Each structure stands twice: as structure tokens, then as C-alpha cells.
C-alpha positions in Angstrom: 0.0 0.1 0.1 1.3 3.6 -1.2 0.6 5.8 2.1 0.1 9.4 0.1 -2.3 11.8 1.4 -5.3 11.9 -0.5 -7.7 13.1 1.7 -7.7 15.6 4.0 -10.2 17.2 6.7 -9.7 20.5 7.8 -11.3 22.2 10.9 -11.3 25.9 10.3 -13.2 26.8 13.1 -14.8 24.8 16.3 -17.1 27.0 16.5 -21.1 26.0 15.4 -24.3 27.1 16.1 -25.4 23.6 16.4 -25.0 21.3 19.7 -25.2 17.8 18.5 -25.3 14.8 21.1 -22.3 12.7 19.2 -20.2 15.9 17.8 -16.4 14.9 18.0 -15.4 18.2 19.1 -18.1 19.0 21.3 -18.6 22.0 19.2 -20.4 25.0 20.6 -20.6 28.8 19.4 -18.1 30.3 21.4 -15.1 28.1 20.8 -13.3 28.9 23.9 -9.3 28.0 23.9 -9.4 27.2 20.4 -9.8 30.5 18.4 -10.1 30.5 14.4 -7.1 31.2 12.6 -6.0 33.9 10.5 -6.7 34.2 6.5 -2.4 34.8 6.4 -2.2 31.6 8.8 -4.8 30.0 6.4 -2.7 30.1 3.5 0.5 29.2 5.0 -0.9 25.3 5.8 -1.8 25.2 2.2 1.4 26.0 0.9 3.0 24.3 2.7 0.7 20.6 2.1 1.0 21.7 -1.8 5.0 21.9 -1.7 4.1 18.1 -1.0 1.1 16.7 -2.3 -2.1 17.5 -4.1 -5.1 16.4 -1.9 -8.8 16.7 -1.2 -9.2 19.3 1.3 -12.2 18.9 2.6 -13.0 22.8 4.9 -14.8 21.7 7.9 -15.7 22.7 11.8 -17.3 23.1 13.5 -19.5 25.3 11.0 -17.5 26.3 8.6 -19.8 28.2 7.1 -19.5 30.9 10.6 -16.0 31.7 9.3 -16.5 35.0 7.1 -13.5 33.8 5.1 -14.2 30.4 4.3 -14.6 31.5 0.7 -11.5 33.0 0.9 -9.9 29.8 2.0 -11.6 27.6 -0.7 -10.7 30.0 -3.6 -6.9 29.8 -2.3 -7.1 26.1 -1.7 -8.6 26.0 -5.6 -5.7 28.3 -7.2 -3.1 25.5 -5.5 -5.0 22.8 -6.8 -6.6 21.2 -4.3 -9.2 19.6 -5.1 -11.7 21.7 -2.3 -14.7 20.4 -0.4 -17.0 22.0 2.4 -18.4 19.9 5.2 -21.7 21.4 6.7 -24.4 20.7 8.5 -27.1 22.5 5.6 -28.9 25.3 8.7 -26.8 28.2 7.4 -27.0 27.9 3.7 -28.3 30.4 1.4 -28.4 31.8 -2.4 -25.5 33.7 -1.8 -23.6 30.8 0.3 -24.8 28.7 -2.7 -23.5 31.5 -5.3 -20.2 31.9 -3.6 -19.6 28.2 -3.5 -19.5 27.8 -7.2 -17.5 30.8 -7.7 -14.8 29.3 -5.2 -15.4 26.0 -7.4 -15.8 23.6 -4.5 -16.4 20.3 -6.1 -18.3 18.6 -3.4 -20.4 20.0 -0.7 -20.8 17.6 2.7 -23.9 17.6 5.1 -26.0 15.6 7.8 -29.0 13.9 7.9 -29.6 11.7 11.0 -33.3 11.1 10.4 -36.0 10.6 8.4 -38.1 12.7 9.5 -37.7 16.2 11.8 -38.4 15.1 15.1 -35.1 12.8 15.0 -32.7 15.1 13.2 -33.9 17.5 15.7 -33.5 15.7 18.5 -29.8 13.9 17.2 -28.8 17.4 16.6 -30.1 19.2 19.8 -31.9 22.0 17.4 -35.4 22.4 16.6 -35.3 23.2 12.6 -32.1 21.8 12.2 -34.1 19.2 9.4 -36.3 22.2 7.8 -32.4 23.9 7.4 -31.4 20.4 6.0 -33.8 20.3 3.4 -33.9 24.2 2.4 -30.0 23.5 2.0 -30.5 20.1 -0.1 -33.2 22.5 -2.6 -30.9 25.6 -2.6 -27.8 23.3 -3.7 -30.3 20.9 -6.3 -31.3 25.0 -7.8 -27.4 25.8 -8.2 -26.7 21.9 -9.3 -24.1 21.7 -7.1 -22.9 18.6 -6.3 -23.8 17.2 -2.8 -23.5 14.2 -0.8 -25.4 13.2 2.9 -23.5 11.3 6.5 -26.0 10.1 8.2 -24.6 9.2 11.8 -26.4 6.2 13.6 -26.8 5.0 17.4 -29.4 2.6 18.8 -32.0 6.0 18.9 -32.0 6.4 14.7 -31.2 2.7 13.7 -34.7 2.1 12.5 -34.5 4.4 10.1 -31.9 3.4 8.2 -33.6 2.8 5.2 -36.0 5.1 5.4 -33.2 7.4 5.5 -31.6 5.8 2.7 -34.7 6.1 0.4 -35.3 9.8 1.0 -31.6 10.8 0.6 -31.8 8.9 -2.9 -34.9 11.1 -3.7 -33.5 14.1 -2.5 -30.9 14.1 -5.5 -27.7 13.2 -3.9 -24.5 11.9 -5.2 -23.4 9.9 -2.0 -24.5 8.6 1.2 -22.1 7.8 3.9 -23.2 5.9 6.8 -21.5 6.3 9.8 -21.1 4.3 12.6 -20.0 6.2 15.6 -16.8 6.7 17.3 -17.5 8.0 20.6 -15.7 11.0 20.9 -16.0 14.6 22.1 -19.7 14.5 22.9 -20.0 11.2 21.7 -18.5 10.2 25.0 -21.7 10.5 27.0 -23.6 8.3 24.6 -21.8 5.6 24.9 -24.7 3.2 25.9 -26.3 4.3 22.6 -23.7 2.5 20.1 -25.0 0.1 17.9 -24.4 -3.4 19.9 -21.8 -5.6 18.2 -24.9 -8.1 17.1 -26.9 -5.5 15.8 -23.7 -3.8 14.1 -23.1 -6.4 11.3 -27.3 -7.0 11.0 -26.9 -3.2 9.8 -23.3 -3.9 7.4 -24.9 -6.8 5.7 -28.3 -5.2 4.7 -26.2 -2.2 3.6 -24.4 -4.9 1.4 -27.4 -6.3 0.0 -28.7 -2.7 -0.9 -25.4 -1.3 -2.4 -25.3 -4.7 -4.3 -28.5 -3.6 -6.2 -27.7 0.4 -6.1 -27.2 1.8 -9.6 -27.7 5.6 -8.8 -26.8 6.4 -5.4 -22.3 6.3 -4.5 -22.8 4.1 -0.5 -20.1 3.9 1.2 -20.4 3.1 5.4 -17.8 5.3 7.3 -16.0 3.9 10.5 -17.2 0.6 10.0 -13.9 -1.3 8.2 -15.2 -4.5 8.9 -17.4 -3.8 6.2 -15.0 -4.5 3.8 -14.1 -8.6 5.4 -18.2 -8.7 5.2 -17.7 -7.7 1.3 -15.5 -10.2 0.3 -17.3 -13.0 3.0 -20.8 -12.4 1.0 -18.9 -11.6 -2.7 -17.7 -15.3 -1.9 -20.5 -17.2 -0.5 -22.5 -15.6 -3.6 -19.8 -16.1 -6.4 -19.8 -12.9 -7.3 -17.8 -9.7 -7.2 -19.6 -6.3 -5.8 -18.0 -3.7 -7.6 -17.9 -0.7 -5.8 -18.2 2.4 -7.3 -15.9 5.6 -6.3 -16.3 9.4 -6.3 -13.3 12.0 -8.1 -12.9 13.4 -4.2 -12.7 10.0 -2.2 -10.0 8.1 -1.3 -11.3 4.7 -3.1 -13.5 1.8 -1.6 -10.9 -1.1 -1.5 -9.6 -0.9 2.8 -11.6 0.6 5.9 -9.4 2.2 8.6 -7.6 4.6 6.5 -6.7 6.7 9.3 -2.7 7.9 9.4 -2.7 5.8 5.6 -4.3 8.1 3.3 -6.5 10.7 5.6 -5.7 12.7 8.6 -7.6 15.4 10.0 -5.5 19.0 10.1 -7.4 20.3 14.0 -8.3 24.5 14.3 -5.2 24.5 16.4 -2.8 22.8 13.7 -2.6 19.6 15.2 -2.3 16.6 12.8 -4.4 14.0 13.8 -5.3 10.4 12.0 -8.9 11.0 11.1 -11.3 13.1 12.4 -12.5 10.6 15.4 -9.0 10.2 16.4 -7.9 12.2 19.5 -3.9 12.1 19.3 -1.9 14.3 17.0 0.8 13.3 15.3 2.4 16.7 15.3 1.5 20.4 14.3 1.4 21.3 11.3 2.3 25.6 12.7 5.9 24.2 13.9 6.6 20.7 12.3 6.0 20.5 8.0 3.0 18.9 6.8 5.5 16.3 4.9 7.8 15.4 8.2 4.5 14.7 10.1 3.7 12.5 7.3 6.4 10.6 6.9 8.2 10.5 9.7 5.7 10.6 13.2 5.5 7.8 15.6 1.7 7.5 15.8 1.5 7.6 11.7 4.2 4.7 11.1 2.3 2.8 13.9 -0.5 2.8 11.9 0.3 1.8 8.8 2.4 -1.2 10.3 -0.6 -3.8 10.3 2.0 -6.4 12.1 2.0 -4.6 14.9 -2.0 -4.6 15.4 -2.9 -6.3 18.4 -5.2 -9.3 19.6 -7.8 -10.3 16.9 -6.8 -7.4 14.5 -3.3 -8.6 14.7 -4.0 -12.1 13.6 -7.0 -11.6 10.9 -7.1 -12.1 7.2 -8.6 -9.9 6.6 -6.5 -6.9 8.4 -5.1 -5.4 5.2 -8.8 -4.9 3.9 -10.0 -4.1 7.8 -8.0 -3.2 10.1 -10.2 -2.2 12.3 -11.1 1.2 13.6 -8.0 2.7 15.2 -10.3 5.8 16.5 -12.6 3.3 17.9 -9.8 1.1 19.5 -8.3 4.2 21.2 -11.3 5.9 22.2 -13.1 2.9 24.1 -9.6 1.3 25.3 -7.2 3.6 25.2 -4.8 1.8 23.0 -4.9 2.7 19.0 -3.3 -0.7 18.7 -5.7 -3.1 20.1 -8.2 -5.2 18.4 -11.9 -3.1 17.6 -14.4 -3.1 19.9 -17.0 -3.9 17.7 -15.9 -6.9 15.4 -17.3 -10.3 16.2 -15.4 -12.1 13.5 -12.3 -15.0 15.0 -9.5 -14.8 12.8 -9.0 -18.6 11.1 -5.6 -18.7 13.2 -6.7 -18.2 16.3 -10.0 -21.0 15.2 -7.2 -23.2 14.2 -5.0 -22.7 16.8 -8.1 -23.9 19.3 -8.6 -26.9 17.3 -5.0 -27.6 17.8 -4.8 -27.6 21.6 
């Protein structure tokens, strides 16, 4: 595997107008202790990255539309050759925002939809009217021909709406639908008891496999659910077929599960480079160390790329190269990012053979 930075999420602000139950950064309207960096600092970071690589760059948050210079940042990134994307909760999207998105040549916008009805989504987002705001954003994206994808995060409070959300997303004209299996970081730590139970986890992923196999219009990809790629290979073998996975131009591809620190990373508002958006451990700070040095030499990233160093079931699993287990979930729930995936029920062949011998 060639470990190149293909996709970088960039937290350009930690401020947000919502207080979602699962927010990885516990964002609030006033980000005390984590101020926005200047436009000059933003340009310096992009110059540094561009001197080494040309990844997809996703302007994220918090809510990036709270920054008055968000489109100046996007335009500068486009000028540097990055494929610029925007991740928003959708509630602040207006006609003017859409015109600025087009003008800045932002290639894709992602927004969140966590319920098939307002009651569920608004409950998840802790804000009445959030669902209507998202629906309005989608209407405007379609009006201005702006490609968009939808992220949906699931816990036991909304898991029964998964099929309904899928159908709704498809009817709204989305390019892709990414089903997120929550990693308990930030405010997500407060809803540990709501995480999808292990016995239901594979059931949901198997449902996704069957739907995706028949889907010809909407691109689908489970996120933070790396053992889906083990399930795909098992099901393909059982059914004697190959599940052809399509990808988007701004995507990292669909051949492997956990890509944290391997093809993707997050740069937070303080400049800390983390393996992914849900992996709250820094590999270095881009305001102090060149991005190239962090990416190629940090101990954290090098450990994540050494699959032989993974522990317990993950380290012995024949699917470690295509799954890898969620390193962020392992870290959040055990304190050890090399530990086995906490929510995977699969027993590796090597362990089964050892038990038979013993």
C-alpha cells in the first residue's frame, strides 16, 4: 500500500451553531480556548501541504460557514490545485452561500441527515428546525447544480430509520450517502450506551451490502465501519460474485476500511495533525513542523501503517489488510489505538485453528 495523503479534513473553526449529541469536538458557538486562525495562517498551511502533495481538502468544523473568509480559503486552495470540498450542517446555506460555493469552485458539499423525519434529526442535532434547514440547503444545492453527499450517523436512537433515510437521501438527488457508525469521541462519550450493539452491527452492514449491490444511482459507503470490507469479501465469496464498488473523484477509494494516518488525516483548528476526524491524538503540529515531516516520520502514523503491530484479533486476522479495525474506536474505548476493533465479532481463522490444535 502506498501511503500518500489523499484526503485531508481541515477544521477551520471549532465554532458551531448546533450542539449535536455525537459531536467529535464538542463544538459550541463560542469556541473558548480554540480560536480561529487567520487567513494568512490558512494560506501558509495550504502552501506547506501543496509543496508536498495534492490531496482533496475538506473545509470542516465546527460549522465552516461561520467563518466570513471561508470562501477566500476555498478559492486559495483551488488556486493551489486542491480539490476543495465543504462540510456543513446545512442550516446556514442561502442563495448567496451557493453562489459563493460555485464561484470558489468547490467540487462537493457534504451535509448531515440523521433522521427521515424532523423529530428524529432535530433530536440528534439538539436544535428544532435543523431538519428543515438541511432540507432547504438540499433544495438550494439542486437549484444551483451543486453536487452534494449526505452523511448519516447512527446510534440505537435512530437505527430503525436507516432504510427510510436511505430512500429519502436517494429521492433528494444526492450523489452519495455515507452511513457513519459513531466513534465515541467529544460529546459522543456521553452517549456510550447508545452505540450500536455488536450483534446489530454486522446486521446493519449486511443490509448495506445487499442494498449497495443493487444500487445503480446512489454511491454508498459505510464510514468508521472498516469490517464492512471483510463482510463484502465474505458475502462475495458466498454468493459467487464480485461487488463492484464505485467511487467519487474526491474519495480515497473503496478497497480498504480504516484509512486513518494511511491515506487520510485531520488538521484541527489548533494545527494538530490527527489520523482522522475521530482520532483525538496528535502526530505533530503544522504550525511548528512541515506537514511532509509529520506525514512521513511521526511515530503515530508509522505505527498505524504497520499492520503486523496490531494486537489481539486484529493482529491475527486474515482480513487486516482490507479492514484494519477502527483505530479511532479502539483508542476511544480502550486507550490503545493498536488494540482490536471493539465492535467486531469475527474470529480470525488463525485463532480458530489454534483452538482446534489445543
